[in-house]
VMD Tcl script that draws the C-alpha trace (Angstrom):
set ca {
  {-39.06 -41.17 5.39}
  {-38.46 -38.76 8.22}
  {-38.63 -35.79 5.84}
  {-41.81 -37.11 4.23}
  {-43.39 -37.62 7.66}
  {-42.51 -34.03 8.65}
  {-44.13 -32.71 5.46}
  {-47.24 -34.78 6.02}
  {-47.49 -33.52 9.59}
  {-47.04 -29.93 8.47}
  {-49.70 -30.00 5.81}
  {-52.13 -31.92 7.98}
  {-51.86 -29.09 10.51}
  {-52.42 -26.40 7.90}
  {-55.18 -28.29 6.15}
  {-53.33 -28.08 2.84}
  {-52.07 -30.58 0.32}
  {-48.36 -30.74 -0.30}
  {-47.32 -30.07 -3.85}
  {-44.92 -32.43 -5.61}
  {-41.33 -31.33 -5.98}
  {-40.39 -30.02 -9.43}
  {-38.96 -32.74 -11.59}
  {-35.22 -33.21 -11.35}
  {-34.66 -30.79 -8.49}
  {-33.96 -31.94 -4.98}
  {-33.05 -28.56 -3.46}
  {-34.93 -25.29 -3.68}
  {-33.54 -23.01 -6.37}
  {-32.73 -20.18 -4.02}
  {-33.04 -21.61 -0.52}
  {-29.36 -22.41 -0.65}
  {-28.38 -19.49 -2.84}
  {-27.11 -21.74 -5.63}
  {-29.23 -19.98 -8.24}
  {-30.11 -16.34 -8.74}
  {-33.70 -15.23 -8.67}
  {-35.44 -13.89 -11.79}
  {-34.98 -10.40 -10.40}
  {-31.21 -10.83 -10.28}
  {-31.02 -9.86 -6.60}
  {-28.87 -12.78 -5.51}
  {-29.41 -15.69 -3.18}
  {-33.03 -16.40 -2.35}
  {-34.00 -12.79 -2.98}
  {-35.40 -10.48 -5.58}
  {-38.43 -10.73 -7.83}
  {-40.27 -14.01 -7.72}
  {-42.72 -15.45 -10.15}
  {-45.51 -17.91 -9.88}
  {-48.04 -18.49 -7.14}
  {-47.48 -18.22 -3.43}
  {-46.61 -21.11 -1.20}
  {-50.20 -20.98 -0.03}
  {-51.57 -21.55 -3.46}
  {-53.03 -18.07 -3.36}
  {-52.46 -14.63 -4.88}
  {-49.69 -13.90 -7.40}
  {-46.48 -12.24 -6.47}
  {-46.71 -9.29 -4.11}
  {-44.04 -6.84 -5.28}
  {-44.62 -3.76 -3.19}
  {-44.42 -2.73 0.42}
  {-47.46 -4.25 2.14}
  {-50.22 -1.98 3.32}
  {-52.27 -2.55 6.40}
  {-49.52 -4.10 8.49}
  {-49.93 -3.94 12.25}
  {-48.69 -0.70 13.91}
  {-46.24 -2.70 16.00}
  {-42.50 -3.21 15.97}
  {-42.88 -6.45 14.02}
  {-45.27 -4.79 11.59}
  {-42.69 -2.05 11.03}
  {-39.96 -4.68 10.64}
  {-42.04 -6.38 7.94}
  {-42.55 -3.07 6.13}
  {-38.82 -2.35 6.21}
  {-37.90 -5.86 5.08}
  {-40.19 -5.48 2.10}
  {-38.50 -2.21 1.20}
  {-35.13 -3.93 1.35}
  {-36.36 -6.91 -0.67}
  {-38.56 -5.30 -3.29}
  {-37.37 -1.72 -3.60}
  {-33.65 -2.09 -3.02}
  {-33.50 0.04 0.12}
  {-30.48 -0.43 2.37}
  {-31.13 -2.32 5.59}
  {-31.00 0.24 8.37}
  {-31.66 3.12 5.97}
  {-35.05 2.22 4.56}
  {-36.34 5.77 4.82}
  {-34.12 6.88 1.96}
  {-34.13 6.23 -1.77}
  {-33.03 3.00 -3.31}
  {-29.45 2.43 -4.45}
  {-28.38 4.24 -7.57}
  {-30.40 7.38 -6.88}
  {-29.02 10.80 -6.05}
  {-28.79 9.88 -2.38}
  {-26.76 6.73 -3.00}
  {-23.16 6.25 -2.05}
  {-20.95 9.25 -2.69}
  {-18.56 7.13 -4.69}
  {-21.40 5.68 -6.72}
  {-21.50 8.78 -8.84}
  {-17.95 8.16 -9.94}
  {-18.94 4.73 -11.09}
  {-22.06 5.89 -12.95}
  {-21.05 9.25 -14.38}
  {-17.77 8.15 -15.95}
  {-17.76 4.35 -15.91}
  {-14.62 2.32 -16.35}
  {-14.52 -0.36 -19.06}
  {-16.72 -2.50 -16.84}
  {-19.40 -0.51 -15.06}
  {-18.98 -0.46 -11.29}
  {-21.90 -1.06 -8.96}
  {-24.12 1.87 -8.12}
  {-23.98 1.13 -4.42}
  {-20.24 0.81 -3.98}
  {-19.27 1.34 -0.42}
  {-17.53 4.01 1.55}
  {-16.00 2.90 4.82}
  {-17.36 5.85 6.75}
  {-20.65 3.97 6.69}
  {-20.72 4.31 10.48}
  {-21.10 8.06 10.16}
  {-24.21 7.84 8.03}
  {-25.71 5.14 10.23}
  {-25.01 7.23 13.33}
  {-26.92 10.13 11.86}
  {-29.84 7.82 11.08}
  {-29.89 6.48 14.62}
  {-29.68 9.93 16.18}
  {-32.52 11.22 14.00}
  {-34.71 8.22 14.84}
  {-33.93 8.49 18.55}
  {-34.84 12.15 18.59}
  {-38.11 11.71 16.71}
  {-39.35 8.52 18.34}
  {-39.81 7.00 14.89}
  {-38.31 3.81 13.63}
  {-36.31 5.51 10.93}
  {-38.26 3.79 8.20}
  {-40.61 6.62 7.39}
  {-43.74 4.65 8.23}
  {-45.17 7.32 10.51}
  {-45.75 5.12 13.57}
  {-44.28 6.21 16.90}
  {-42.12 3.69 18.71}
  {-40.36 3.69 22.05}
  {-36.57 3.35 22.11}
  {-36.99 -0.29 23.09}
  {-39.27 -0.89 20.09}
  {-36.84 0.91 17.79}
  {-34.07 -1.40 18.92}
  {-36.30 -4.41 18.31}
  {-37.12 -3.23 14.78}
  {-33.44 -2.79 14.00}
  {-32.57 -6.19 15.45}
  {-35.33 -7.94 13.49}
  {-34.55 -6.28 10.18}
  {-30.77 -6.63 10.39}
  {-30.90 -10.16 11.76}
  {-33.43 -11.41 9.22}
  {-31.46 -9.93 6.32}
  {-28.17 -11.33 7.61}
  {-29.48 -14.83 8.16}
  {-31.95 -15.08 5.28}
  {-30.05 -17.76 3.39}
  {-30.02 -20.14 6.35}
  {-33.59 -19.15 7.23}
  {-34.67 -19.97 3.69}
  {-32.93 -23.33 3.97}
  {-34.92 -24.14 7.10}
  {-38.20 -22.93 5.57}
  {-37.64 -24.92 2.38}
  {-36.88 -28.09 4.33}
  {-39.96 -27.69 6.53}
  {-42.32 -27.02 3.60}
  {-40.66 -29.28 1.06}
  {-40.82 -26.52 -1.52}
  {-38.68 -23.73 -2.88}
  {-39.04 -20.39 -1.15}
  {-39.46 -18.93 -4.65}
  {-43.02 -20.21 -4.56}
  {-43.87 -17.95 -1.64}
  {-45.15 -14.43 -1.99}
  {-42.43 -12.04 -0.80}
  {-44.50 -10.71 2.11}
  {-45.38 -14.22 3.28}
  {-41.75 -15.28 3.00}
  {-40.62 -12.27 5.05}
  {-43.10 -13.17 7.81}
  {-41.81 -16.74 7.86}
  {-38.23 -15.49 7.97}
  {-39.11 -13.18 10.85}
  {-40.72 -16.01 12.77}
  {-37.93 -18.53 12.20}
  {-35.31 -15.87 13.03}
  {-37.00 -15.12 16.35}
  {-37.25 -18.83 17.13}
  {-33.65 -19.60 16.32}
  {-31.81 -16.40 17.27}
  {-34.00 -14.71 19.89}
  {-35.18 -18.00 21.40}
  {-38.77 -16.82 21.74}
  {-41.35 -19.43 22.83}
  {-43.52 -20.90 20.10}
  {-46.75 -19.48 21.50}
  {-45.38 -15.93 21.10}
  {-45.56 -16.18 17.31}
  {-49.24 -15.29 17.18}
  {-48.39 -11.78 16.05}
  {-46.56 -13.16 13.04}
  {-49.69 -15.02 12.04}
  {-51.72 -11.85 12.50}
  {-49.36 -10.03 10.14}
  {-50.40 -12.40 7.36}
  {-53.96 -11.09 7.45}
  {-52.80 -7.70 6.21}
  {-50.83 -9.03 3.24}
  {-52.49 -12.22 1.96}
  {-55.78 -14.07 1.60}
  {-57.33 -15.61 4.72}
  {-56.35 -19.21 4.00}
  {-52.65 -18.26 3.92}
  {-52.86 -17.65 7.66}
  {-53.18 -21.37 8.28}
  {-50.19 -22.12 6.13}
  {-47.94 -19.68 8.01}
  {-49.26 -20.88 11.36}
  {-48.45 -24.46 10.42}
  {-44.93 -23.70 9.25}
  {-44.08 -21.71 12.37}
  {-45.59 -24.35 14.66}
  {-43.51 -27.00 12.89}
  {-40.39 -24.87 13.24}
  {-41.02 -24.29 16.95}
  {-41.61 -28.01 17.54}
  {-38.45 -28.97 15.62}
  {-36.40 -26.44 17.54}
  {-37.62 -27.70 20.89}
  {-36.94 -31.30 19.87}
  {-33.51 -30.51 18.42}
  {-34.52 -31.63 14.93}
  {-34.47 -28.28 13.13}
  {-32.84 -28.71 9.70}
  {-29.11 -28.09 10.03}
  {-26.99 -27.61 6.89}
  {-23.82 -28.54 8.81}
  {-25.15 -31.88 10.03}
  {-23.29 -33.84 7.36}
  {-20.14 -31.69 7.41}
  {-16.94 -33.66 7.97}
  {-13.31 -32.57 8.48}
  {-12.61 -34.12 5.06}
  {-15.33 -32.13 3.30}
  {-13.74 -29.90 0.68}
  {-14.24 -28.16 -2.62}
  {-17.70 -27.08 -3.70}
  {-19.41 -29.15 -1.02}
  {-17.50 -27.31 1.71}
  {-18.12 -23.93 0.11}
  {-21.85 -24.48 -0.28}
  {-22.35 -26.00 3.16}
  {-20.48 -23.22 4.97}
  {-22.21 -20.57 2.87}
  {-25.67 -21.88 3.78}
  {-24.79 -22.44 7.44}
  {-23.34 -18.94 7.90}
  {-25.64 -17.22 5.39}
  {-23.20 -15.82 2.83}
  {-22.99 -16.07 -0.96}
  {-21.01 -18.99 -2.35}
  {-18.59 -16.80 -4.28}
  {-17.48 -14.89 -1.20}
  {-16.94 -18.06 0.80}
  {-14.97 -19.65 -2.03}
  {-12.62 -16.65 -2.17}
  {-12.16 -16.48 1.58}
  {-11.37 -20.20 1.87}
  {-8.43 -19.62 -0.47}
  {-7.31 -16.45 1.33}
  {-7.94 -17.29 5.00}
  {-8.41 -21.07 5.17}
  {-11.33 -22.96 6.67}
  {-11.08 -21.72 10.24}
  {-10.35 -18.15 9.23}
  {-13.33 -18.10 6.86}
  {-15.67 -19.43 9.53}
  {-14.37 -16.83 12.00}
  {-14.88 -14.03 9.46}
  {-18.45 -15.09 8.74}
  {-19.18 -15.40 12.45}
  {-17.96 -11.84 12.91}
  {-20.15 -10.63 10.05}
  {-23.21 -12.20 11.67}
  {-22.73 -10.69 15.13}
  {-24.31 -7.39 16.15}
  {-21.74 -4.79 15.11}
  {-19.47 -2.91 17.47}
  {-19.47 0.81 16.70}
  {-16.72 3.38 17.06}
  {-16.99 6.92 18.39}
  {-14.26 9.45 17.66}
  {-13.63 12.28 20.09}
  {-13.44 15.71 18.45}
  {-10.70 17.77 20.07}
  {-11.76 20.84 18.10}
  {-14.74 20.90 20.48}
  {-12.64 20.15 23.54}
  {-13.49 16.44 23.69}
  {-10.84 13.81 24.36}
  {-11.09 10.03 24.13}
  {-10.87 9.60 27.89}
  {-13.59 12.18 28.51}
  {-15.75 10.59 25.82}
  {-15.33 7.13 27.33}
  {-16.41 8.39 30.75}
  {-19.38 10.20 29.21}
  {-20.75 7.24 27.26}
  {-20.37 4.90 30.22}
  {-22.28 7.39 32.38}
  {-25.03 7.32 29.72}
  {-25.38 3.56 30.13}
  {-23.37 2.35 27.13}
  {-21.12 -0.71 27.28}
  {-17.86 0.78 26.03}
  {-14.09 0.50 26.14}
  {-11.05 2.31 24.78}
  {-10.03 1.62 21.19}
  {-7.36 -1.01 20.73}
  {-6.04 0.59 17.52}
  {-6.24 4.35 18.13}
  {-6.88 4.75 21.87}
  {-6.01 8.45 21.82}
  {-8.95 9.27 19.53}
  {-11.57 6.50 19.59}
  {-13.79 4.51 21.93}
  {-15.65 1.30 21.11}
  {-19.38 1.00 21.81}
  {-20.54 -2.58 22.18}
  {-24.10 -1.67 23.19}
  {-26.10 1.46 23.92}
  {-25.12 3.65 20.96}
  {-28.68 4.81 20.33}
  {-29.03 6.19 23.85}
  {-25.68 7.95 23.60}
  {-26.55 9.66 20.33}
  {-29.96 10.69 21.66}
  {-28.04 12.99 24.01}
  {-26.80 14.98 21.00}
  {-23.11 14.07 20.91}
  {-23.17 14.14 17.12}
  {-25.28 17.24 16.67}
  {-23.14 19.32 19.05}
  {-19.94 18.19 17.35}
  {-18.39 16.50 20.38}
  {-18.04 13.14 18.65}
  {-18.46 11.35 15.34}
  {-19.57 7.79 14.67}
  {-16.61 6.23 12.88}
  {-14.93 2.85 13.09}
  {-11.40 2.92 14.49}
  {-10.15 0.86 11.54}
  {-11.23 3.65 9.18}
  {-9.23 6.09 11.30}
  {-5.99 4.25 10.52}
  {-5.97 5.70 7.00}
  {-5.92 9.19 8.50}
  {-3.16 8.15 10.93}
  {-1.14 6.95 7.95}
  {-1.82 10.22 6.09}
  {-0.41 12.07 9.11}
  {-2.12 15.44 8.45}
  {-0.33 18.37 10.08}
  {-1.27 21.99 10.77}
  {-0.87 24.29 7.76}
  {-0.86 21.56 5.11}
  {-3.07 21.35 2.03}
  {-4.98 18.07 1.93}
  {-7.23 16.53 -0.72}
  {-9.80 13.92 0.36}
  {-10.79 12.47 -3.01}
  {-14.00 10.60 -2.16}
  {-14.87 12.51 0.96}
  {-18.56 11.96 1.75}
  {-19.92 11.40 4.31}
  {-16.86 13.15 5.75}
  {-15.52 11.09 8.63}
  {-11.93 11.03 7.44}
  {-11.89 14.68 6.37}
  {-13.14 15.77 9.79}
  {-10.65 13.51 11.56}
  {-7.89 15.10 9.49}
  {-9.17 18.58 10.42}
  {-9.03 17.57 14.08}
  {-5.41 16.42 13.71}
  {-4.51 19.72 11.98}
  {-5.87 21.77 14.90}
  {-8.08 23.63 12.46}
  {-5.07 25.07 10.58}
  {-4.56 24.50 6.87}
  {-6.98 23.49 4.14}
  {-8.81 20.26 3.31}
  {-10.54 20.00 -0.07}
  {-13.36 17.50 0.42}
  {-14.11 16.25 -3.09}
  {-17.15 14.17 -3.96}
  {-19.62 13.67 -6.79}
  {-22.71 13.82 -4.56}
  {-23.90 17.36 -3.88}
  {-26.46 16.04 -1.40}
  {-23.83 14.25 0.68}
  {-21.52 17.23 0.46}
  {-24.21 19.41 1.99}
  {-24.47 16.92 4.84}
  {-20.66 16.97 5.12}
  {-20.71 20.76 5.35}
  {-23.24 20.61 8.18}
  {-21.10 18.06 10.00}
  {-18.02 20.27 9.55}
  {-19.94 23.21 10.99}
  {-20.98 21.16 14.03}
  {-17.40 19.93 14.50}
  {-15.90 23.42 14.33}
  {-14.05 22.55 11.12}
  {-15.92 24.63 8.54}
  {-13.02 27.10 8.23}
  {-10.62 24.37 7.12}
  {-12.87 21.93 5.19}
  {-13.92 23.09 1.71}
  {-16.49 20.83 -0.03}
  {-16.11 20.58 -3.83}
  {-18.58 18.70 -6.02}
  {-16.71 17.04 -8.88}
  {-15.61 13.74 -10.34}
  {-12.04 13.07 -9.27}
  {-10.88 12.19 -12.77}
  {-12.30 15.36 -14.32}
  {-11.05 17.44 -11.39}
  {-7.53 16.08 -11.76}
  {-7.44 16.52 -15.53}
  {-8.55 20.15 -15.22}
  {-6.16 20.99 -12.38}
  {-3.14 19.47 -14.15}
  {-3.91 20.98 -17.57}
  {-4.34 24.43 -16.04}
  {-1.18 24.13 -14.00}
  {-3.11 24.56 -10.76}
  {-1.53 24.08 -7.34}
  {-0.94 20.52 -6.16}
  {-1.54 19.14 -2.67}
  {0.84 18.25 0.14}
  {-1.09 15.07 0.85}
  {-3.91 13.22 -0.90}
  {-6.24 10.61 0.58}
  {-8.03 8.26 -1.80}
  {-10.57 6.23 0.15}
  {-11.59 4.32 -2.95}
  {-15.00 2.89 -3.82}
  {-14.85 -0.82 -3.13}
  {-16.85 -3.98 -2.54}
  {-17.14 -3.25 1.19}
  {-16.46 -6.84 2.23}
  {-14.76 -5.53 5.37}
  {-17.94 -3.91 6.71}
  {-20.48 -6.71 6.26}
  {-21.26 -6.77 9.98}
  {-22.63 -3.22 9.74}
  {-24.22 -3.54 6.31}
  {-26.38 -6.63 6.68}
  {-27.70 -6.46 3.13}
  {-24.41 -5.82 1.33}
  {-23.43 -9.46 1.06}
  {-26.52 -10.06 -1.08}
  {-25.90 -7.05 -3.34}
  {-22.37 -7.91 -4.36}
  {-21.37 -10.05 -7.37}
  {-17.97 -11.18 -8.68}
  {-18.63 -9.13 -11.82}
  {-18.93 -5.96 -9.74}
  {-15.50 -6.65 -8.30}
  {-14.00 -6.61 -11.80}
  {-15.59 -3.21 -12.49}
  {-14.42 -1.79 -9.19}
  {-10.84 -2.86 -9.80}
  {-10.81 -0.93 -13.08}
  {-12.32 2.10 -11.36}
  {-9.78 1.95 -8.53}
  {-6.91 2.04 -11.03}
  {-8.36 5.10 -12.75}
  {-8.88 6.92 -9.47}
  {-5.38 6.06 -8.20}
  {-3.81 7.52 -11.33}
  {-5.93 10.66 -11.03}
  {-5.17 11.09 -7.32}
  {-1.45 10.63 -7.86}
  {-1.38 13.43 -10.45}
  {-2.52 15.88 -7.75}
  {0.34 15.22 -5.29}
  {3.19 17.74 -5.22}
  {6.78 16.50 -5.57}
  {7.82 15.16 -2.18}
  {4.19 14.81 -1.11}
  {2.33 11.65 -0.15}
  {-0.72 9.68 -1.23}
  {-2.67 7.27 0.98}
  {-4.82 4.68 -0.78}
  {-7.42 2.95 1.39}
  {-10.45 0.66 1.12}
  {-12.83 -1.16 3.44}
  {-12.35 -4.41 1.55}
  {-10.64 -7.65 2.54}
  {-10.13 -8.69 -1.11}
  {-6.51 -8.67 -2.28}
  {-7.48 -7.42 -5.74}
  {-8.78 -4.18 -4.24}
  {-5.95 -3.72 -1.77}
  {-2.29 -4.63 -2.18}
  {-2.75 -5.72 -5.79}
  {-3.92 -2.24 -6.76}
  {-0.94 -0.60 -5.09}
  {1.48 -2.99 -6.78}
  {-0.15 -2.33 -10.16}
  {0.08 1.42 -9.62}
  {3.77 1.28 -8.67}
  {4.46 -0.79 -11.78}
  {2.78 1.88 -13.91}
  {4.33 4.86 -12.12}
  {7.93 3.68 -12.07}
  {10.64 5.21 -9.88}
  {8.74 8.47 -9.32}
  {6.77 6.78 -6.55}
  {7.75 4.62 -3.58}
  {5.87 2.75 -0.89}
  {6.65 3.99 2.63}
  {5.66 1.70 5.54}
  {4.11 3.21 8.65}
  {5.99 3.69 11.88}
  {5.05 0.97 14.35}
  {3.86 1.96 17.80}
  {0.90 3.78 19.27}
  {-0.42 7.21 18.44}
  {-2.02 7.51 21.87}
  {1.04 9.01 23.61}
  {1.64 11.49 20.82}
  {-2.00 12.52 20.80}
  {-2.11 13.04 24.56}
  {1.22 14.88 24.63}
  {0.09 17.24 21.93}
  {-3.15 18.02 23.75}
  {-1.18 18.96 26.88}
  {1.59 20.80 25.05}
  {4.25 18.21 25.88}
  {6.62 16.28 23.70}
  {5.88 13.03 21.91}
  {7.18 9.60 22.61}
  {9.52 8.56 19.88}
  {9.37 11.91 18.09}
  {8.23 12.06 14.50}
  {8.51 15.83 14.13}
  {5.95 18.32 12.94}
  {2.70 19.35 14.51}
  {1.27 15.91 15.14}
  {4.35 14.42 16.77}
  {4.28 10.87 15.43}
  {0.56 10.48 14.83}
  {1.38 8.18 11.89}
  {2.32 5.36 14.27}
  {0.09 2.27 14.03}
  {0.03 -0.98 16.02}
  {2.39 -3.68 14.79}
  {-0.52 -6.12 14.63}
  {-2.01 -4.33 11.59}
  {1.20 -3.94 9.53}
  {1.86 -6.54 6.81}
  {5.33 -7.68 5.67}
  {4.85 -5.48 2.60}
  {4.41 -2.41 4.78}
  {0.65 -2.06 4.31}
  {-1.96 -1.49 6.98}
  {-4.42 -4.40 6.93}
  {-7.17 -4.84 9.52}
  {-9.22 -8.06 9.41}
  {-12.60 -8.22 11.19}
  {-12.10 -11.74 12.57}
  {-8.59 -10.92 13.82}
  {-8.93 -7.39 15.20}
  {-12.64 -7.28 16.06}
  {-13.29 -4.13 14.00}
  {-14.31 -3.34 10.45}
  {-11.95 -4.59 7.79}
  {-9.69 -1.92 6.28}
  {-6.62 -1.52 4.10}
  {-4.28 1.44 3.67}
  {-0.98 2.09 1.92}
  {1.21 5.20 1.94}
  {2.99 6.21 -1.26}
  {5.45 9.09 -1.57}
  {6.24 11.02 -4.74}
  {9.91 11.67 -5.43}
  {11.10 15.22 -4.87}
  {12.25 17.09 -7.94}
}
mol new
graphics top color blue
foreach p $ca { graphics top sphere $p radius 0.5 }
foreach p [lrange $ca 0 end-1] q [lrange $ca 1 end] { graphics top cylinder $p $q radius 0.2 }
display resetview
């Protein structure tokens, strides 16, 4: 009765008649993500068919024209690009996934697919580096980064980013609220109208804006739908504001009990924390109920970014920390690699506007991603192969650790991203040591081995993966992933591991890393490789400790604490908190407060 009364109130306000629920269905098809949309885009997303929730136009499948030249108008335009054109949230100025400017590792999945084709937008865990370049470019131009042409102040740019990222992150819960308020599936809404409702409900529930401030959202409707739809949107948002103020906003966790388990627990938590069911089901088995909730909460918070100091340009972590604080950022030293990284909790855009990336002083890179390079332990004079190198964060970190002495072959299938990597190497003062090579790793390895070419001292395989460790930074990724993609990626990872291993000289080492928290992509792949390779290969755990003392001692010409030998003096030390009983490096977002990452060091037997 209470739900029926709310619907009657809503439609009396909008002057519309409520439509009956479809027979035999009590929940919207995609409001809770339990069914995929006709477009195959996942929970409550993708192509929609039928009429709009206003009873008006047919489906609107393109980016709306005529939106207001405001931050919210730009947010709507970007959300439509994410929803209808497949653009990445935060990178809506570029091409859609699967094009020549997609992920560097995507080419490996598409050009020579494994038995099951891997996703075209598989992730690299230097995603921070690409996002940092986007932010710096937008800050310098005064544009939003979406290519819409409107000029926005830094404050407006931050608002656009917050609205787009937040709406994409929370869209499953937002759709649940919208469906409960309207009594209909969100599939019945035109995409542009749905995005406006999501924007409004997001601002009500997560930015705590007053109800009367939603007039601009109603105005946005006029540019994308027929006049009578304006009343519908106004009514829904007024009902949402009233329910929020009265504490009666639909809450998926209202009926959750400590005894709730199985599919009911999975579905309820997935709606409440806005994740796909399949991810939540996996994490409940791996991390338990409390761990899964903590992981999802981390994924839904504004991300913390890492900045790496580039010593090739005379920058140290302590100097960088002082500089970013002076520029108004909220920052602190890294907890994992304090000798190289700082953490930026807020104010990254202002820092990058000062040109720290363009002048090579620093790189945007998560400290968890840096642990793979610490485990690799690159030293001056060595030959290094970075197998899936773009956008280049790890290769440039390795060049920094090698003091610009030696050679790093930065291999990738994307010529476009390799050109960007070359520019970054030039800015960082590493162009003499970093050599970009455009090739598929498997073909490169087969050719090098058959020709008897020289092998490498050390090889880093930062493998294409599901990216479930970086969901806080990639708001849209959770909706792009499927369990079937995971199967394809596992097959690809095995192929790449075998190819990478064939390029390591006797006595040399191989580091395998991902930005995934899924066991199948991490320790399971290493165990499978060792079973295939036999006694020629062995797993070597990292030394436990901190690389900070070694890094500082090297910069001042002194000795290193605990030794370790060679040019980097024990740089391979990692905190005990990230080492597993098996000797792997495993960083979990909800435990360590960073991106998720995995790394394992394997050593080839000497002949």
